[in-house]
C-alpha positions, 0 to 999 in steps of 0.5 A: 831839720831832723836833729840828726847830725848829717854832712852837707851835700849842696856846694857852697864855698866852705866844702871848696875851702875845706877838703875832706881832711878825713883825720881832722873832721874825726877830730872834731867830731869826737870832741866838739859835742861836749864843748860849748861853741865858744869853747870850742876854738880855744879847746881844740887849739890847747888840746891840738886836735888838729896837730901843730896848727896855729891858733887862726888856722883852728878857727878856719877848720872849726869854722868850715867844719861847722859848715860842713856838719 
């Protein structure tokens, strides 16, 4: 691993479940680097990184973005 973030290019089910979601991906990238992994989901929900999404949907998005990037 080079230590440099990069988008995954091989196919796996997470990529199929999480379409491009460009705006949500931007929100994730802008905010997730400064937050511990355990705090990320709660912070994303409270600060509405992904708009008016439910907590389970935010958890799913965060999980998918962690796999994707």
